[in-house]
C-alpha positions in Angstrom: -8.2 4.7 -11.7 -6.5 1.5 -10.4 -4.4 3.7 -8.0 -7.6 5.2 -6.5 -9.1 1.8 -6.1 -6.0 0.5 -4.4 -5.9 3.5 -2.1 -9.5 3.0 -1.1 -9.0 -0.7 -0.4 -5.9 0.1 1.7 -8.0 2.6 3.7 -10.5 -0.1 4.7 -13.1 -0.1 1.9 -14.2 -3.4 0.4 -15.3 -4.2 -3.2 -18.9 -5.4 -3.4 -21.4 -6.6 -5.9 -25.0 -5.6 -5.3 -28.3 -6.6 -6.7 -31.8 -5.2 -6.0 -34.4 -8.0 -6.1 -37.2 -5.5 -6.4 -36.2 -3.6 -9.6 -33.2 -5.6 -10.9 -30.6 -2.9 -10.6 -27.1 -4.3 -10.0 -23.5 -3.4 -10.2 -20.2 -3.1 -8.2 -19.2 -0.6 -5.6 -16.5 0.2 -3.1 -18.0 0.5 0.4 -17.1 0.8 4.0 -17.9 -2.5 5.8 -19.9 -0.7 8.4 -22.3 0.7 5.8 -23.1 -2.7 4.1 -26.0 -3.3 6.5 -29.3 -1.8 5.5 -28.2 -0.6 2.0 -30.9 0.5 -0.3 -31.3 0.8 -4.0 -30.6 4.1 -5.6 -33.5 3.7 -8.0 -36.3 2.3 -5.9 -35.1 2.7 -2.3 -35.7 -1.0 -1.5 -33.1 -3.2 0.3 -30.3 -4.6 -1.9 -28.3 -7.8 -1.5 -24.5 -7.2 -1.3 -21.7 -9.6 -1.6 -18.1 -8.7 -0.6 -15.5 -9.8 -3.1 -12.2 -11.2 -1.9 -9.2 -10.6 -4.1 -6.7 -13.5 -4.5 -3.3 -13.2 -6.1 -2.8 -15.5 -9.1 0.6 -16.9 -8.4 
């Protein structure tokens, strides 16, 4: 699974955390940056809040 995640990140996807203020659904996702605007909840179809995670090496 880590290889797939790394391939998607290398292809331009970003890792996000999302939360729906309306129904409380939340989680993580890999998304294309151009599709982060106007994202909606899979459960209630209301707008979600997304945060892009940055990965930093621990070195």
